[in-house]
N, C-alpha and C positions, 0 to 999 in steps of 0.2 A: 392541490399541487400547482395550480396556475400561478400561485404566488412565488413559485420557485423556478419560473422561467426567466431567462434573460438572453439577450442576443449575444452569442459568442462568435465573432468573426473567425474564419479559418486562419487568417493572418495572425491572430492573437495566440494560437496554439503553438507552444514551443516545440520545435522538432529536434533540438539538440540541447544538452545541458550547458549551463554557464561554466566558463573556464577562466580562472580557477573556480572551484565549487562555491566558495563563500563570496564571490563577486556578484552572485544573484541579488537582485533588488529585494528590499524588505519594506513592505508597507506597514507602518506602525500605527495602529489605531490609538489616537490620543483619548483623553477622558471625554465623556459625552459633552457635546457642545463645542468641542475643539476639533479642528481639521486633522487629518492624518499626516504623519511625517514620512518623508521619503528617505530611506537609508539603504545600506547594503547589509547582507547577512554578516559580513565581517564586522559590522558595528553592533552586533547583538549584545556585546558586553556593556554597551551604553545603557541598556534597559534592564539588565539583570544585576543582582546585588548579592553580597554575602548573606548566606542563610537560605538562598533559593536552592531548590533541587531540580536539576535538569534531567528529565527522564526520556530515554530513547528506546526504540524498538529494535532489538538486535537481530531480528530475523534476516535471513539471507535468501535471495532469489535462486531457485534451482533452474538448470537448463531444461525446462519442461517442454519446449516446443521441438518436436521431432519431425524431420523431413524424411519420408519413407517411400518405398516403392512396393507395389504388388508383384507377385510372381509373374504376372503378365506384362509388367513394365510400367503400368499406370502409376502416376504419382498420388500420394496421400499425405496428409498431415495429422499428427496426433498431438494434442496439447494435454499433458498430464496435469490433473488438478490435485489429487490427494490419494495417498496409498490407503488401501482398505484391508491389507493383510494377504499373506501367501502369494505375493507377486501380482495381486489384482489392484488396479487403480481405477478411479473415476476419471473420465477424460472427455474432451471434445474431439470429435473425429470428422475430418473432411476428406472426400465427399461422403458424408455419413450414409446417405440413402443407397449408395452404390457399393457399400462395404458390408456384406452379410456377416452375421456371427460366424466365427471360425476362420475368417480371412487372415492370412499371415502376411505381415509387412516387414520389410527389412530396411535398415537405415541406408541412406544414400552415401553416408560418410564412413560408416563402419558396419559391415555386414554381420558382425557378431551381435549387434543389437537387434532384437526381434520383438515385434509387437503382434499379439494375436487379438483381434477385435472380438468383443463379447456382446452381451445383450444390450438392448436399448433401455435406458432408464426413463422414468416418468417425465423428467424435465428436458429430455432430448440428449442428455449426456450418455456416454457408453461406459461399460466396464471393459477394460483391456488388461491383458497379461503382458508384462514386460520382462524380458530376459536378456542376459548378456552371456554369450557363448553357452547357451542352454541352461544357465542358472538364473532363477528368478531374482529380479531386483525388487526387494520387498518393501523398502522404505526410502526416505529421503537421504539416508546415509549412503545410498548408491548413487548420489548425485555426481560423484567423480566418474563413474562409469557412463552415466547419461551424458556427461560433457563430451564424450567421444562422438556422440551422434546428435546432440541437442544444443539449443541456445536459449538464453533467457527470453521469455515472451514479452515484447514491448506492447503497450496498449495499442489498440487499433487506430487511434488518432495520430500516432507517430508513424509516419510513412517513410522517413529517412533511415536507411539501415545503420545500425550501431557500428561505430568504428572501434570502440573500446568497451567491451562488455562490462568492465569494472565500473564504468560510470553509471550503470544502473544498479549499483550496489552501494550501500553506505560504507564509510571507512571503518565502522565498528561492527558491521554485520558478522555474525558468528554462527548462528543456528540455522542450518539450511531447512527449507520447507515451503517458502512462499512462491507464488507464481506471479506476483506483482510486488514492486518495491514500496516500502514505506517512504514516500517520495519527499516529504519535508526534510528527512534526515540526509538526503543526498547533498544538501548544501553545507553540511558541517565538515570541518577538516580537523586533523589531529592538533594543528597549531591553535585553532580557535577553541577547541575543547580544553587545551592546556591553558590558554589565557583565562578561560572561565574558572578553572580550578585555582589558578593563582590569585584570583580576586575573591575566592571563598564560595564560589558556586559549585556545589557537589554534583556528581553524575551518578545516575542509577539506571538500571536496565530492566526491561520487560521483554517478553517474546510473544508476539501475536502473529500467527501464520496468515498472511494476506492472500485472499482468494480473488478470482476474477469478478465475482459478484460485487466487489467493491465499486466497480466502474459501471455497473448496470443502472440505468435510470429507473425511477419509480414509475411504473406504468399505470398504476391505479390513479383515479381522479382525486381520491382522498388518501393521504398518507396512512391513515388508520387502517386501510385495507391492504397495505403492503406487507408481504411476508419477508421478514428480514433473514438474510443468509446467516449461517453460523460459522464461526472461525475458532480454531484451537488457540488457547492462550495460556501463558504462565507468568505469574508475578512472584518473584522471590520474596520470601518472608522479610529479608533485610530491606528490600525496596519499599515494601508496604510500611514497615516501621519508620523508615526515614521520611516517607511521605507525611506521616502523622506528626513528625517533629519539625518539619521544614517550615520556614516562614511562608514560602510560596512554592507550589508545585508547578513547574513549567514543563508541559508535555510537548515533545517534538512529534507532531503528526496526529492525525485522527485515530490511527491504529493504537497509538500509545494511550490516548484518552479512553478508547474502548476497553483496553486491557485493564487499566487502573480502575475505571468506574465499574467494570464487571466484578473485579476482585472485591471492591468495597461493598458490593451487594450480595456476595456469596462466597464461593470458593476462590482460592488463590490460583487455581488452574482448572482447566476443563475446556468446554466449548461454550461460546457465548453467542446469543442471538440478540444482544442488547441493542435497542433502537433508540438513540437519543434524538428526540425531536422536540418541537415546541412544548414548553411546560415541564420538560425533564429537569431534574435537579442534578447538580454536579457535586459529588461528595468529596472529591479529591483534587481535581485539577483547577488551578487558579488562572494560569496563563497558557495560551496555546500558540505554537508556531505551526503554520500550516500553509500549503499551497492553495492556489485558486482552483475551484472544483467545477465539474460539469453541471449544467442546469438539470434540475429534477433529480439530483443524486441524493442518496442518503447522507453523504458527507456534507452537502450544502445544508441539509436539514439540521445536522449537528451544529454547524456554525450558527444557524438561526437560533437554536436553543441556547447557545453559549453567549451570544452578544445581542440577540434580538434582531429585529428587521433592519438594523443599521448596516447589516452586511451588504444590502443592495447599494447603499450610498458608497461604500468602500469599493465594491466591484465596479461601479460606474467611474469612480476616480481612477482605479487601476487601468481600466480599458482606455480611458481618455489619455492617461499618461504613458501608455505604451508598455505596461507590464506584460510579461509573458505568462500564459496560463497553462494549467494542468501539469502532468508528471514532471516534465523537464523545465517547468516554468519558475517564476519567482515566488516569493513567500509573503505571508502576513504575520504580524505579531499581535495577538488579541488578548485583552484582559477581560475576564468574565464579568458580566454585568448582572 
């Protein structure tokens, strides 16, 4: 994993999104032996052509971060991760050590939202029960109720409060469930997608529920010892058929890659623990649009698998040229080698 370290200055971490969305910079990796090109996401059509299939992840971020109070008045925070049935969710709870099982918490914004803290799980997460006005919120379809008391959880490296929650959603986000955005898609606009369609680039969708583990670094010294998190995904039959007939499959974001490559290796839907690292084959995706990722992250290992060690040269150029990194940052366009 020492090969996947690089120095990321705090000043390079974007604290706010580009405005307009497609004004974000786009580093286009030219053919091997040629230097990268510096463009904007609005120029994406320059590099796509008729016969390409642009695939996006249509997941939508739920208002999973809840600011709560104990009956004694003490503050607490619960970050809902995934529903497990009957109103029980897995969650991160703070301050975890001071919240015993059975502790009742109520929203600071709407007292009808109540969270009851449950048992501690092996990885430090907790089970919690979530209710609105006494009725359990059993799944992500209760996101409208959660919005009365919650907010979309921004990654911890973004320290500036969000002024417009919709900027942490894609314009095509449809299926609620994620606790983190598929960030490469944040750059796309309806107008840009319309321009792609006009030149013969088709659009297809997948759904992969993005979890917080996406942002966690690989702590093992050897990536072979890393236990990959699992995520729920669904690839429509039509999307997979169109991938097989397309001249090139252009994936927007690493989550889209993970969904497509999981579907190619097994079922079109389910849970995936697919870990794409050095030596992995890509059976579907030919071109990848992605943001710049954290050191030692599984996402960076995927980029290494996709284009080889050349990623380091591209990252060095991006840092030198002032590109903005991570979730609200700029993007790259990579063709598989």
